[in-house]
N, C-alpha and C positions, 0 to 999 in steps of 0.2 A: 504493499499500500504506500502512497504518496502522503506522508504525515506533516502536518504544520504543527509547530510546537512554541507555545510562548512560554517564558519565564525559564529557558532551555539552561541557562546558567545558576539557576538556584538548586537547592538541595534535591527536590523531589524531580524537577524538571532534568537535571543532567543524568541521574539515575535513569529517567524514563527515556531520553535520547539513547543512552547506552543500551538499554534494553530492545529498544525498537531497533536500533542497527544490528544487534545481536542475532534478531529474527530476519534479517534480509528486508526490512523496510526501509524506505528512503525518507530521510528528515530534512525539513527546511524549517529552521530555527529562527524565530523573531528575536533579535537581540539589540539591546541600545548600544550607543556607541560607549567604549571604555569598559564595556560588562566582564566581568572577571571569569574567564571560560576554562580555568583548570579543571573543573570537574569534566569537562567534555574531551578532555585528552584521550587520543586513541580512537575516538568515534569519527565517524565521516558524516559530514551534515554539510548542507548548504546555508550560508548564512544570508539573513535579510535584516539590513539595518532599519531600525525604526521602533516606534512605541505604540502603544494602544489608543493613543489619542490621534494618531495618523491613519485616517480612514482610507487615503489613497495606497500608502504601502500595505495596508492590510488586505486590500482588495487584489493589489498584485501580487503579493506573498500568497494569498490563498488560492491563486488561480492553479488549477489542475489537481487540487488535494483531494484526497479521500476521506481522511481523518483530521480532525482539528483537535488538538490538546490545550485548554486554555488554562496553564499551569500558574502564570504570572499573578502577583500581588504585592501590593505595597503593603508590609507587614511591620506595624511599628506599634508599640503600647505607649510610645509617648512622642508627640511632637510639639512644637510651638504653635502650628497651624496645620489642622487636619483636613482641609478642603483638599489639598493635592492626593490625599489617600482616598477620599470618597471619589475624587475625579478618575482615579486609575482603577480602583476596585470595582465601581458602580457603573460609570459612564463607559469604561474601558470595556466591560464585561458586554455590554450591550453593544459597543461598536464591533467587538470581535465576533460575536455570536451572530449578527446581523450580516456582516462580511461574509463569514462562514458558510451560512444558509444559502446566502445569494449566490457564492461560488459553487454550490452543490455538493457540498462535504456530505458523505454519507453518514457520518456520525461526529458529534461534536461533545467532547467530555470536558465539563466545566470542575475544576477543582475547587471545591468549597473548602469547608473545615469542620471537625467535630464541635467547634464553639457554636455552632448552629444547630447542634442537636440538643434537646433538653438535658437538663443536669441530672443526674441520681440524687435521689435525698435518702439519707439514712433512715432505717427502719428503727421501731421502737427499742431493739435491741443493739443498735448500732451497725448492724449489717447493711451492706450497700448493693442493691440490685443493679446492674448495668442497664442502660436505657439503649433504645434502639431509634431507627429512622421514624418509628410510629409516634414515639413520645411527644405529647403535646408541647409546643413551645411557642412563644410569640415575641416579637421585636422588643416588647419591654423588658424581656429578660436577657436582651444583649448588653453586657455590663460595661462595655468599654467601646471606644470609637473602631478599633480593629473588627472586633466581634459584629459590630452594628453594620459597618460597612459591608461586609462579607455576607451578613445576613441580607442586605439590600440587594446585593450581586446576586443571590441564590433566587431572589425574589423573581429578578429580572430573567434569570435562567429558566425558571419553571413557566414564567408568562411566555416567554419566546416558544418555550417547548409545546406549551397549550396552543400555539398559533402555527404550529407545524413544523418548528426547527427540530431537528434530530437530537436533542441534547440529553445527555445521561450526566447525572451529578454524582460526584465521589466526593466523600467526606474522610480525609485522613486523619487518623488519631495521633499519634507521637512517634513519628519515623526515627529511627537512629541506624547508623550503618555508614560507609565510606562516602566520600566526595561530599561530606559537610565543610565546604570551604568557608563560609562565612565566619564561623559557625552559628547554626540556629541556637535558639535558646536551650533547646534540649540538648544539643550538642555541647554546648558552652557548659553545660553541668558536669559532662564528662571530661571536657579539657579542664576545667578548675580542679576536679577530682585527681586527676593524673597530674596536676602541678602542685597537689597539696594547698590548694587556695580555697577550699570548701569546709571552713571550719565547722559549719552547723549547717541544718536542714528545715525545711518547713514540712508539717505533716499534711502533705498532699498526695495525690495519686494519678497516673496516667495509664491509658491503654498503649503498651509500649510495641511497637511493630517494626520489622526489618524494613529500610526504605526500598530493598529491592523488591519485598513483596508488594509495597504500596505503588510502586512504578509498573510492575506487571499487574496489578488490579486495574490500573487505569487501561493497559491494553486489552485486558480480559472485559472492561465496561464497553470498549469500542466494539468488541467482537460479540457480547453476549447481553450487554445492557438494555434495560428497556427505556424507551425514550420517557424521559419525565421523571423517572424513577432516581431515588438516590440510594447511596451504598457507603457504610461504614468500613473505610479500608484499615482494618485493624488486626489483631490477634484474639484468637478463642480465649488463649490461657494468658493474654498480657495484661490484666489489669493487676497492677503492681503499686505499691504505695513507693513514695520515694525512697523511704528507708529501705523496703526491700531489694530496690535497683540499687542501691548505694552498697548493701551487702553482697550482691553478687559482684558488682565491681570490684570490690575487695576481695573475693574470691578470684576473680580472674588475673588481678594485678599483683595480689600480695600486699597491696597498701592498705593501711587502716580506713576502716570506714568512720564518717564523723559521727560523734556520739551525741551532739549537744542538739536539741530540737529547739527550734526558735520559737515562741509563743506568738500566737498570730497578731495579738495586741501590739507587741514590741515590734515584728516585723512591718505593721501598718504605720505606726508612728514614725519608724525611721525614714519609710517611704514617702510619707507626707513631707518631712524635713528635706528630704533628696529633690523631690519635685519642686518645693519652694526655692531651693537652689538654682535649680534648673531654669527656673520663669527669669531668674535675674541673669544668669550667663548663657541660656539660650542653648546649653549642651545637655545631651540626654541623660537622665538619672541613671545611676546603676541599677536601682530596684524601683521601677514605675510603680504607682500606685495599681494600676490595671492588672500588672502581673501578680502583686500579692493578692488581690483581691480573687483573681481566678485561682490562685494556690489554695485558696480557703477550701475549695471542693475538691474532692476526689472524682475525678473525670474519667469515670469508668463506664466502657461502652459495649455492646454487643455487635460483634462482625458475624453474626450469624447469617444473615441475609447474603453479604458478599461472599462468604464460604460456601454457602447453598446454592446460590444462582449464578456466581460469577465463577468460582472455583479459585478463589485466591489462595496463593500459596500460604503456608503457616510455617516459616522458620522460627525455631524457638528463640523470644526474646533475648535468653542468654547468649546465642549466637549473634544476634545483631549488636550488643553490646561488646562482644568479643570483637566483632568486625570494626565496630565504630574505634574502638581502642587502638587496634592494629592500624587503622588509616592514620589515626591523628598522630600515634607515635611514629609511623612513617613518613609523615609529611610536615615535620619541623613544628608541630603545635605543643610538643612536651619539652620543658626546660630541662637540660642536663643536670 
C-alpha cells in the first residue's frame, strides 16, 4: 500500500514507519523543516515538507495514497499560549482528514489518546476496574488543554466518519520501547531512573504497552478496523502502578527503585509554585499542574476490543521496558 504518515518523526510515528516499511508498504512522511528524524534511521521513505495548516501540501502529498495515518499532535501540558495547540490538534485534524478523504484514501487512521476515554473509578474496596471504549465520558471531564484539544479532534474525526470519510480511531495507552528520541514523558521516567535522578514517585498507574505493538495496531486498524470505531491500543496485562513498573526496572537494571512516595498534596503544591515561576520566565515548568492532576488517577484501560477485533500483538510489558532501557543505554541517554 501507499501510505501517508503525519507525525513520522515522533515516537509512535517513527515506529509506525519502520513497521510499514518492514512489511513492504511505501511511505510518504509529512515532516516539518528541522524535524529530528533519528527515529527514522534505516527506513526508506519519501519526505514531504509541510504542516497540518498547509492544505495545498496535504493535497499534494496525499495524491495516490491508499492509507493515511494521522499520528501528528502538539503534545504539551503547559504552554504560555494554548491557541497554537488547538490549531494543530483540532483544525489540523480536520484539514488532514478532509484532504485524505478527497484524495480517495481507503482508510484514514486517526491517532487519539486514552486521555479521551472515561477514567476508571476505585470501588468500595479500592479495586479498580479498567475502562473501555464504551465508558461514558464528556468534554467536561477533559482536565487540561492537551486532553481537551485531543477530545475535540476526536469529535471532528467521528463527525467526518459519519459523513462518509473512512476514519478509524485508535487510542494508544502508555507506549514504551525503542526510538523514543525526545523522549516522551513516560520515556523520561525511564531515563531519569537510569540516571539515578528519580528520588521519589507518585501513586499513579498506566497501561504499559510496547510501542511496536502500538505501531502494528495502527496497521491492523487500517486492515481490519471498522469505520467510526475506536480501539484502545494497550496490553491486556499492562495495568501496572508506577511502583510496579519501577520495581521491574530495578530487576532489569540492578539499580535500586525509589522508595519514597510523594503525597499528592505536596506534588500539587510544588507544581503550583513551579507554574507560577513559569508564568514569569515563560519557560516550561518541570512538573506541570496538568501532569500532577493526571497522576492522581490510575489510568487503567481494557485493550480487549483491539485484541479481539484487530489482533494487536501482546508483547509483555517487561519486554517493553527492557527494550526501552536497551535503546536509551545504546543511544547516549544514560550518563556514565
